[in-house]
C-alpha positions as CSV (number, residue, x, y, z in Angstrom):
1,X,30.5,213.8,134.5
2,X,32.4,212.7,131.5
3,X,30.1,212.1,128.6
4,X,30.2,208.5,127.4
5,X,31.0,208.5,123.5
6,X,28.4,207.1,121.4
7,X,28.4,203.5,120.0
8,X,29.1,203.2,116.4
9,X,26.3,202.9,114.4
10,X,25.2,199.6,113.2
11,X,23.1,199.8,110.1
12,X,20.7,196.9,109.1
13,X,22.7,194.5,107.5
14,X,21.3,192.4,104.2
15,X,22.0,188.8,103.7
16,X,24.9,189.8,101.2
17,X,26.5,191.8,103.9
18,X,27.6,188.8,105.9
19,X,30.1,187.4,103.8
20,X,31.8,190.4,103.6
21,X,31.8,190.9,107.0
22,X,33.0,187.9,107.6
23,X,35.8,188.3,105.0
24,X,36.9,191.7,106.5
25,X,37.2,190.5,110.2
26,X,37.2,186.5,110.8
27,X,40.1,183.9,110.7
28,X,38.8,180.4,110.0
29,X,40.2,177.2,111.4
30,X,42.7,175.9,108.3
31,X,42.0,179.4,106.6
32,X,43.8,179.2,103.3
33,X,44.4,183.1,102.7
34,X,44.6,183.1,98.6
35,X,41.6,180.9,98.6
36,X,39.5,183.2,100.7
37,X,40.6,186.1,98.9
38,X,39.5,184.3,95.6
39,X,36.3,182.8,97.0
40,X,33.0,184.2,98.4
41,X,32.4,182.1,101.7
42,X,29.2,180.2,101.9
43,X,27.2,181.7,104.8
44,X,24.8,179.3,106.5
45,X,21.8,180.6,108.5
46,X,19.5,177.6,109.1
47,X,19.6,174.2,109.3
48,X,17.2,171.2,109.4
49,X,17.9,167.4,109.8
50,X,20.3,166.8,107.2
51,X,19.8,170.0,105.4
52,X,21.1,173.4,105.5
53,X,20.1,176.6,104.2
54,X,22.0,179.9,103.4
55,X,21.4,183.7,103.4
56,X,20.0,183.9,100.1
57,X,17.6,180.8,100.9
58,X,19.0,178.4,99.0
59,X,19.0,174.8,100.8
60,X,21.7,171.9,100.4
61,X,22.2,168.5,101.7
62,X,24.9,168.5,104.1
63,X,26.6,165.5,103.4
64,X,29.9,166.5,105.8
65,X,27.7,166.6,109.0
66,X,29.0,169.9,109.8
67,X,32.3,168.8,110.6
68,X,31.7,165.0,111.4
69,X,29.4,166.3,114.3
70,X,25.7,166.6,113.6
71,X,25.1,163.2,114.4
72,X,21.1,163.8,115.3
73,X,20.6,166.3,112.7
74,X,20.0,169.9,113.1
75,X,16.8,172.2,114.3
76,X,16.0,169.5,117.1
77,X,13.4,171.6,119.3
78,X,13.9,169.0,122.5
79,X,17.6,169.9,121.9
80,X,17.2,173.9,122.4
81,X,14.5,173.1,125.4
82,X,16.9,171.0,127.0
83,X,20.0,173.7,126.7
84,X,17.5,176.5,127.2
85,X,16.2,174.9,130.6
86,X,19.5,174.1,131.9
87,X,20.9,177.6,131.4
88,X,17.9,178.9,133.3
89,X,18.4,176.2,136.1
90,X,22.1,176.5,136.2
91,X,24.0,177.8,133.4
92,X,27.5,177.3,134.6
93,X,29.0,175.7,137.9
94,X,32.9,175.7,138.8
95,X,34.1,171.7,138.2
96,X,37.4,171.9,140.1
97,X,38.6,170.1,142.9
98,X,35.3,168.7,144.8
99,X,32.3,170.9,143.2
100,X,30.3,169.1,140.5
101,X,27.0,169.4,139.0
102,X,24.1,167.3,138.3
103,X,24.2,166.9,134.6
104,X,28.1,166.8,134.8
105,X,27.6,163.6,137.1
106,X,24.6,162.2,135.2
107,X,26.5,162.3,131.9
108,X,30.1,160.9,133.7
109,X,27.9,157.8,134.5
110,X,26.2,157.4,131.2
111,X,29.2,157.5,129.5
112,X,30.9,154.8,132.0
113,X,27.8,152.7,130.9
114,X,28.2,153.1,127.2
115,X,31.9,152.4,127.0
116,X,33.5,149.3,127.0
117,X,35.1,147.1,129.8
118,X,36.5,148.9,132.7
119,X,36.6,152.3,131.2
120,X,34.2,153.9,134.2
121,X,36.2,157.0,134.5
122,X,35.4,160.3,133.1
123,X,37.2,163.8,132.5
124,X,35.3,166.2,130.9
125,X,36.8,168.5,128.2
126,X,35.9,171.4,126.0
127,X,36.5,169.4,122.8
128,X,38.5,166.6,120.8
129,X,41.8,168.5,120.6
130,X,41.8,168.7,124.8
131,X,40.7,165.2,125.1
132,X,43.8,164.2,123.4
133,X,45.8,166.4,125.1
134,X,44.8,165.4,128.6
135,X,45.3,161.8,127.3
136,X,48.9,162.2,126.5
137,X,49.3,164.0,129.9
138,X,47.5,161.5,132.0
139,X,50.1,158.8,130.2
140,X,52.8,160.4,132.1
141,X,51.1,160.5,135.3
142,X,49.7,157.1,135.2
143,X,53.3,155.6,134.6
144,X,54.9,158.2,136.9
145,X,52.3,157.2,139.7
146,X,53.6,153.5,139.1
147,X,57.0,154.2,139.6
148,X,58.0,154.5,136.0
149,X,58.6,158.6,135.6
150,X,60.7,157.8,132.3
151,X,57.8,156.1,130.4
152,X,56.3,159.1,128.7
153,X,57.0,158.8,124.8
154,X,53.8,159.0,122.5
155,X,53.6,156.7,119.7
156,X,51.2,157.6,116.8
157,X,51.0,157.3,113.0
158,X,51.6,158.9,109.9
159,X,48.8,161.1,108.3
160,X,46.7,160.8,111.6
161,X,44.9,163.7,113.0
162,X,44.4,164.2,116.8
163,X,43.5,167.8,117.4
164,X,44.9,171.6,116.8
165,X,46.2,172.2,120.3
166,X,50.1,172.1,120.5
167,X,50.5,169.1,122.0
168,X,47.8,167.4,120.0
169,X,48.8,168.4,116.6
170,X,52.3,167.3,117.6
171,X,51.2,163.8,118.0
172,X,49.1,163.6,115.0
173,X,51.0,164.1,111.6
174,X,48.6,164.7,108.9
175,X,49.6,165.5,105.4
176,X,49.1,169.0,104.8
177,X,49.1,170.1,108.6
178,X,52.9,170.5,109.3
179,X,54.0,174.0,107.9
180,X,56.8,176.3,108.2
181,X,55.4,179.0,110.2
182,X,54.6,176.8,113.2
183,X,56.8,175.0,115.4
184,X,55.7,171.4,116.9
185,X,56.9,169.1,119.8
186,X,59.1,166.3,118.5
187,X,60.9,165.1,121.6
188,X,59.4,161.9,122.8
189,X,56.9,161.6,120.2
190,X,57.3,159.1,117.3
191,X,55.2,158.4,114.3
192,X,54.7,154.9,112.5
193,X,53.4,154.2,109.0
194,X,50.0,155.2,107.8
195,X,48.0,151.7,107.9
196,X,46.5,152.7,104.1
197,X,45.7,149.4,102.3
198,X,45.4,151.3,99.2
199,X,48.7,153.0,99.1
200,X,50.4,149.9,100.4
201,X,53.9,148.7,98.3
202,X,52.3,147.1,95.1
203,X,54.5,143.8,96.2
204,X,52.7,143.1,99.3
205,X,49.5,141.6,100.0
206,X,47.0,143.3,102.4
207,X,48.0,140.6,104.9
208,X,52.0,141.0,104.2
209,X,51.4,144.5,104.5
210,X,49.8,144.4,108.0
211,X,52.7,142.0,108.9
212,X,55.3,144.9,108.1
213,X,52.9,147.5,109.9
214,X,52.9,145.3,113.2
215,X,56.6,144.7,112.6
216,X,57.9,148.1,112.6
217,X,56.1,149.0,115.8
218,X,58.1,146.0,117.3
219,X,61.2,147.5,116.1
220,X,60.5,150.8,117.5
221,X,59.7,149.3,120.5
222,X,63.0,147.4,120.8
223,X,65.1,150.9,119.5
224,X,63.4,153.4,121.7
225,X,62.8,150.8,125.0
226,X,59.7,149.9,126.3
227,X,60.8,151.5,129.3
228,X,60.3,154.8,127.7
229,X,57.3,154.5,125.2
230,X,54.1,155.0,127.4
231,X,51.1,155.0,124.8
232,X,50.0,154.6,121.7
233,X,47.2,156.6,120.0
234,X,45.3,155.6,117.0
235,X,41.8,156.5,115.4
236,X,40.4,153.2,114.9
237,X,39.6,154.5,111.6
238,X,41.7,157.7,110.3
239,X,39.3,160.3,109.7
240,X,40.4,163.8,108.2
241,X,43.9,161.6,107.2
242,X,41.7,160.0,104.7
243,X,39.1,157.6,106.0
244,X,41.9,155.0,106.3
245,X,40.4,151.5,107.6
246,X,43.5,149.4,108.8
247,X,44.3,146.0,107.2
248,X,42.2,143.1,108.9
249,X,43.6,142.4,112.3
250,X,45.9,145.5,112.5
251,X,44.6,147.4,115.5
252,X,43.9,144.2,117.5
253,X,47.9,143.3,117.1
254,X,49.3,146.5,117.8
255,X,47.1,146.3,121.2
256,X,48.4,143.5,122.2
257,X,51.8,144.7,121.5
258,X,50.8,147.4,124.0
259,X,49.6,145.1,126.5
260,X,52.6,143.3,126.6
261,X,55.0,146.0,127.0
262,X,53.0,148.0,129.5
263,X,51.9,150.9,126.8
264,X,48.7,152.6,127.1
265,X,46.4,152.2,124.0
266,X,44.4,155.5,123.6
267,X,41.6,155.1,121.4
268,X,40.9,158.8,119.5
269,X,37.1,158.2,118.7
270,X,36.4,161.7,118.4
271,X,34.9,160.8,114.8
272,X,34.0,157.3,115.4
273,X,32.3,157.5,118.3
274,X,28.4,157.8,119.0
275,X,27.1,156.0,116.2
276,X,29.0,157.3,113.5
277,X,29.8,153.5,112.3
278,X,26.8,152.1,114.1
279,X,28.2,151.7,117.5
280,X,28.7,153.7,120.6
281,X,32.3,153.2,120.2
282,X,34.0,151.3,117.5
283,X,37.3,150.0,119.3
284,X,35.9,147.0,120.8
285,X,32.7,146.6,119.0
286,X,34.0,146.7,115.4
287,X,38.0,146.1,115.9
288,X,38.0,143.6,119.0
289,X,40.1,146.2,120.9
290,X,39.8,147.2,124.6
291,X,41.4,150.2,124.9
292,X,42.8,151.9,128.1
293,X,41.2,155.2,126.9
294,X,38.8,156.7,124.4
295,X,38.7,160.3,123.6
296,X,35.6,161.7,122.2
297,X,33.5,164.8,121.3
298,X,31.4,165.7,117.9
299,X,28.8,163.3,118.2
300,X,28.6,163.5,122.0
301,X,26.7,166.5,121.6
302,X,25.7,166.3,118.0
303,X,27.6,169.8,117.2
304,X,25.1,171.5,119.5
305,X,27.2,172.7,122.0
306,X,31.0,172.2,122.3
307,X,32.1,169.0,124.8
308,X,34.8,166.8,124.8
309,X,35.6,163.9,127.3
310,X,38.2,161.4,128.0
311,X,37.1,158.2,129.2
312,X,39.7,155.8,131.0
313,X,39.8,152.7,133.1
314,X,39.4,152.4,136.6
315,X,42.9,150.6,136.9
316,X,44.5,153.9,135.7
317,X,42.4,156.0,138.1
318,X,43.4,154.0,140.8
319,X,47.2,154.2,139.9
320,X,47.0,158.0,139.7
321,X,44.9,158.3,142.8
322,X,47.9,156.7,144.9
323,X,50.6,159.1,143.1
324,X,53.2,161.1,145.1
325,X,51.9,164.4,144.4
326,X,48.2,163.7,145.2
327,X,47.0,166.2,142.5
328,X,45.9,165.9,138.9
329,X,46.7,169.4,137.9
330,X,44.6,169.4,134.7
331,X,41.6,170.5,133.5
332,X,39.4,173.5,132.0
333,X,37.0,176.2,133.2
334,X,34.5,174.8,131.2
335,X,35.1,171.0,132.2
336,X,31.6,169.5,132.9
337,X,29.8,172.5,132.0
338,X,26.2,172.0,133.1
339,X,24.3,173.2,129.7
340,X,26.8,171.0,127.6
341,X,26.2,168.0,129.5
342,X,22.7,168.5,129.8
343,X,22.9,168.6,125.9
344,X,24.9,165.4,126.0
345,X,22.4,163.7,128.0
346,X,19.5,164.7,125.8
347,X,21.7,163.6,122.7
348,X,21.9,160.4,123.9
349,X,18.5,159.7,124.8
350,X,17.4,161.0,121.4
351,X,20.1,158.7,119.9
352,X,18.5,155.6,121.9
353,X,15.2,156.2,121.5
354,X,15.0,156.5,117.8
355,X,17.3,153.8,117.3
356,X,19.6,155.8,115.2
357,X,22.7,153.5,115.6
358,X,20.8,150.5,113.8
359,X,19.5,152.9,111.5
360,X,23.1,154.0,110.7
361,X,24.8,150.6,110.5
362,X,21.9,149.8,107.8
363,X,21.5,153.3,105.8
364,X,25.5,153.2,106.0
365,X,25.6,149.8,104.1
366,X,23.3,150.9,101.5
367,X,25.7,154.3,101.5
368,X,28.8,151.8,101.0
369,X,27.0,149.9,98.0
370,X,25.7,152.6,96.2
371,X,29.2,154.9,96.4
372,X,31.1,152.0,94.8
373,X,28.8,152.6,91.6
374,X,31.4,155.6,91.2
375,X,34.7,153.4,90.8
376,X,34.1,153.5,87.3
377,X,35.0,157.0,86.8
378,X,38.3,158.0,85.1
379,X,38.9,160.3,88.1
380,X,38.4,157.8,90.7
381,X,41.0,156.0,92.3
382,X,39.3,154.4,95.4
383,X,36.0,154.5,97.2
384,X,36.5,153.5,100.8
385,X,35.0,153.9,104.4
386,X,32.4,152.2,106.5
387,X,29.0,153.3,107.1
388,X,28.5,156.7,107.6
389,X,32.5,157.6,107.1
390,X,33.0,157.6,103.5
391,X,35.3,159.2,101.0
392,X,36.3,159.2,97.3
393,X,39.8,159.1,96.0
394,X,40.7,161.1,92.9
395,X,43.6,160.2,90.8
396,X,45.3,160.9,87.8
397,X,45.9,157.2,86.7
398,X,43.8,154.3,88.0
399,X,46.8,151.7,87.2
400,X,49.4,153.4,89.0
401,X,47.3,155.4,91.7
402,X,49.3,158.3,90.8
403,X,48.1,161.9,91.9
404,X,47.1,164.9,90.0
405,X,49.1,168.0,90.9
406,X,48.2,170.0,93.4
407,X,47.5,173.0,90.9
408,X,44.5,170.9,89.5
409,X,42.8,171.6,92.9
410,X,40.0,168.5,91.6
411,X,38.7,167.8,95.1
412,X,37.7,171.2,95.6
413,X,36.2,171.9,92.2
414,X,34.3,168.6,92.8
415,X,32.9,170.2,96.1
416,X,32.3,173.5,94.0
417,X,30.4,171.6,91.4
418,X,28.6,169.7,94.3
419,X,27.9,173.1,95.9
420,X,25.6,174.3,93.0
421,X,23.7,171.2,92.8
422,X,22.5,171.6,96.2
423,X,25.0,169.3,97.8
424,X,28.0,169.8,100.2
425,X,30.8,167.1,100.6
426,X,34.0,167.8,102.2
427,X,37.5,168.3,100.2
428,X,40.4,167.2,102.0
429,X,43.7,166.8,99.6
430,X,42.7,164.7,97.0
431,X,39.4,163.3,98.7
432,X,36.0,164.0,99.1
433,X,35.1,163.2,102.3
434,X,31.1,162.2,103.4
435,X,29.9,162.1,107.2
436,X,26.4,162.9,106.9
437,X,23.8,162.8,110.2
438,X,22.7,159.8,111.2
439,X,19.2,160.5,110.4
440,X,20.3,160.3,106.2
441,X,17.7,158.3,104.7
442,X,18.4,155.9,101.7
443,X,16.7,158.5,99.4
444,X,19.0,161.2,100.4
445,X,21.9,159.0,100.1
446,X,20.4,158.6,96.3
447,X,20.8,162.4,95.8
448,X,24.5,162.2,97.3
449,X,25.7,159.6,95.1
450,X,23.7,160.7,91.9
451,X,25.2,164.4,92.5
452,X,28.7,163.6,93.3
453,X,29.0,161.6,90.2
454,X,27.6,164.1,88.0
455,X,30.2,166.8,89.5
456,X,33.1,164.3,89.3
457,X,32.1,164.0,85.5
458,X,31.6,167.5,85.0
459,X,35.4,168.3,86.8
460,X,36.8,165.3,84.8
461,X,35.8,167.1,81.2
462,X,37.2,170.3,82.5
463,X,40.6,168.9,83.3
464,X,41.1,167.1,80.1
465,X,39.9,170.3,78.2
466,X,42.7,172.1,80.5
467,X,45.8,169.7,79.4
468,X,45.8,167.3,82.5
469,X,46.6,163.6,81.6
470,X,44.1,161.3,83.3
471,X,45.5,157.6,82.6
């Protein structure tokens, strides 16, 4: 018998070792290699409610909500029990063709109940990126089934984010995401202007800006042809692209154009869904738009287990079911995963039982008001957002809205200063973004705003000392 090689020894790890292990072996999403070499990663080891604790025992209020996702808060025993019980009962089931499982069937029915209009069909995915990927492919399938095989083009917006698969990242176009080392699909994908009222041309009112945005879409349809454009995808509020709330009436007018030209409207609600701005879904409740499809993830399980879903209309399902091939050849090994679906069901139950949607609306309105108090700071150009989806945009000159040079790195410096004071906010470009759990209290909001104000003031002083000019 051949002797078995002895396993590598595993010395007992001390808390300070985890950061070194991470740096030696892990590649992070959106890792910045030079930044990672300069800074020791923050190693989180525990979480409870809105608070997280690192390996040194230091606690932080997580105003980022993980990555827009810890909606019901961390450390929920009943979530852990639901996940554990389902793992013992049925840890996995084949989701393909004609096999399902009871949590997947129940969650599909609940999502159909919560979604607006006739969005009664659900395709489970592994997350938001794969939900968007599926939605874009479904556009082609739907139109082909109806006898329009050339109607496959997708329209998106500048500075949008729709995921990180090859197709979903090609559809999105956020500043900083397009790098020369990667290639992206360009054929059949069109990008319209970002509907950012803060960055609109100075000579336009917000209403005039809205008119121009809608006219731009009309011109694209005329140029490319309605016979080629199959779908339009939009986040109701552009999240990672800068908490962009579009001008009044913009989304509804874009939707009406889609209806007029038989273009499917895909609402990317991966962030806005499940209570982030006080609704199960924001499209109809907040913006008066009845989408043909909704993509969701994140708050669907509050980040306890990965799960995404594409919710789509009966009309789309009926058309696809009558298509020539008879097969929908898209899906995932972990579609409708029973443990993930059990987590989704328990998550929705908690949100309903504890009234987290109205709570988010109430505390979110308070957060909006309190955060506006930072508008007077010299570094702050804009404070914007809705309910529990907010950001501060930093500028060099409040009058011209000019940005600081990238080397100033002010948003990361602000987030670092916040971290030193027990607060986590997210730096994205020249923004500091907040999307806390829906359970956050008004007292915790006060801590967030007061800490962020101190951090901005400290960084402003540092920038002036270093010779950066602030208008």
